[in-house]
N, C-alpha and C positions, 0 to 999 in steps of 0.2 A: 378377320375374326376379332374377338374381344381382346383388349389389352389387359393382361393380368398384372395388377400392381402388387408387388411383393415387398416385404421388408427390405430386401436387397436393393430393389429399384428405388424405393423411397429414400434409403440412405444415400444411394448414388446421386439422387436429385439434390439432396441437402448439400453434399460435398460439392457438386457442380455449382450451386448457387453461391456457396462460400468462396469458391475459386474465382467466380466472376466478380464478387465483391472485392476480393484481394487484388485482382488484376486492374480493375477500373478505378479503385480508390486512389486519390492523390495523397500519398502518405509522406509525412516527415517524421523523423524519429520522435520529436516532442510536439506532435500536432495536437489537435483537439481545441475545444473552446473554453478551456479552464482558465483560471486567473493567471496572468503572466508571472506573478511572484512564485506560484507553485511550479510553473513550467521551468523557470530559471533555476529553481532549487533542485528539481528532479535532474536537470541536465548537469548541474554541478556535482551531485551525488554520484551519478553514473560515471562521469569523467574521472572523479578522484577515488571514490570508494568501491564502486561496483562496475568496473570496466567490462566484466563478463556479460553485462546486459547490453553492451553497445550493438551487437548484431540484431537485437530485437526491436520491433516497432512498439513504441510506448506513446500513448496519448494521455494528456491531462484534460479531463472533461468536467464541465460544470455539473454540480450535483446539488439541486435545491431541496434537500431533505428537511423535514420539519424537526424541531427539537434540537437536541445536542448531538446530532450526527454530522460529522464534518469531513471525514476522510475514509475511503476504503479503496480496495484494488481488486481487479478480476480480469480474466481474459474477456475480450469482447465476444459476446455470445455468438454472433454470426461467423466468427472465425475459430470457435472452440474445437470444431471437428478437424481442423487443419494440423499439420505437424507444427511443433513448437515454434520453429523459426519463421513460420508463415502466418502466425496469429498476430492480432493486435492486442496489446495489453493496456488496460485502462487504469489510471489513477483518478478516482472520483474526488473532487474537491468542492466543498461548499463555499461559495464566495463570501458568505457572511462572516467567515473568520477574519476577513480583512475590513469589516465594517462594524465598528463598535456599537452603532445605534441598533443593530439587529441582534445583538448578543444579550443573554441574560445577565452576565457580568460584563459591563460595557468596556472591554479592553480587547484589542485585536491580538491575534496570536503572535507571540514574540518571534523574532527572526530565528533564533537558535532552536526554539521549540519546533518550528516548522521543519527545520533541518533534521532534527531527531526523529520526528514522527514520519516524515517522508522516507527516511532510511529504513524504518520499520516496514512501511508499505512496499518499498522496492524489494525488500527481502521476501515479501509474499510473492511478488512477481517473479523473482528468481526461482522460488519453489515451483511456481506454475510452469516455468520454462522447462523444468525437469520432468514434467508429467505428460503422459499420453492423454488422449481424449478420455479413454476408459478410466485412467487413474484420476483425472480431474473430476469426473463424475463421482467416483468412489470417495474422493476426498471431500467434495461438497456435501455428499450425503452424510458422511461421518461427522463433519464439522457442524452440520445443522441438527443432528440427532443425538449427539453424545457431548454433553456439556463438559465433562471432565477432559475430553479430548480437546475441545475448544480452548479451555483454560491452559492446558499443557502446551498446545500449539502456539498460542499467543505469547506465552511466557518465553518459549523457545525463540520466537521471532524477535522479541525484545533483546534476548541475549545475542542473537546473530547480529543485530544492529550494533550492539555494544562491542562485539568482537571486531566488526568492521572498523570502528573507531580505534580499538586497541591495535589492530594490525597496522594502521597508518599513523600510530603514535599521536592521536588527537583525542582530547576529552570533550570535544564539541558535541559528539553524538550522545554521550552519556548525560552531559549537562542539558542538552536539548530535550532528551526524553524526560528528564526530571522537570524541566520547565513546562513541557507540554502537559504532563500529568497534573502538575500544580494548577496550570491554566484551566484544564478541563474540569478539575475538581471544583474550581470556582464557578464554572458555568453550571454545575450540577448541584449547587448548594441548596436549591429549593426542590430538588428531586432526590430524596434520600435513597430510594430504591435504585435509581440509575447510578448514583454515586457509589453505592455499595457494590453494584455489579462491576463497575470500572475497576474498583480496588481489588476485586477477585480475579478478573479476567486478564489484567495486565500487571506488570511489575509496578510496584509503588515507588515513589521517590526514595523511601528508606531502603527498599530492596536494591534499587539501582545503585545507590551510594555504596551499599555493602559490597555489591559485585565489583565496583570500581576499586574500592580499597583492597579487596581480596586479590585483584589482578594488578595491584601496584600502579594504577593508572594515575600518575601524578603530573605527567608532562603534557604539553600542548604544542608540539613542534610543527604540526601541519595545520594550516589555515585553509578552510574550504570557502571559496568565494562564491557567494550566492546573492540573491536580491537584497 
C-alpha cells in the first residue's frame, strides 16, 4: 500500500538524522575551524568562570560575515532538536578581528576585549542549554520580532557576564567588555546607524563602569590565562 507521510513521521526522520550526525561526528569540546585565539579563550572562560558548561559540546567556527559582524553564538541547527546535553553549541568568530588590514579601524581586537565579549557569548550558550527545542524556537521568534526584548536580553547577558567576573573576584570581564565596546565603536565610526544600534542594544562603557562601581568591583585577584 501507499506510505503515508505524516508530521509525526517527518519529525521522527529529522530526529533520526540528527542522532546519526551526533553519533558519527568526531567531537572535541572546543572543536571547529575557528581562530585558535578564540578557541583558547573559550576554553579558559569555561574552565574558570563557567564550569557548568563543561558537559556540553562547544565548537568555535569561522564566520566570514561582511561588515562589522564579528561574533555570535547559537545551537548547531542540525542538533537543535536534540536534548540540551546532546546538542553542539557554536561560537561564530570572524577571523578578521585578528587581521588589522581587514578592519575599518585597523587595530586587532585587544586580548581582554576578546575575553569580555566571549564571556557574553558563552552566557548565551548557557541560556540555550536550559531550553528545550520548543523553547529555543519560541526564544528565536521573540528575539527576531520584538526589538525591546532583544535589547533587554542583550543587556541582561552583559550583566550576567559582569556577574561572572564579580563572582570570581576579577575585573577582567568588566574591563574586557568596556574595551570591546570601545573597539567596536571605532570600527563603526563611518556607520552612524550601526553605531547608534550598538549603543542601544548593549551596555555602553559608561553603563558598565557604573555597574562595576555600584557592585564595589575594585579588586582583581583572579587572573584568567588565555591566548
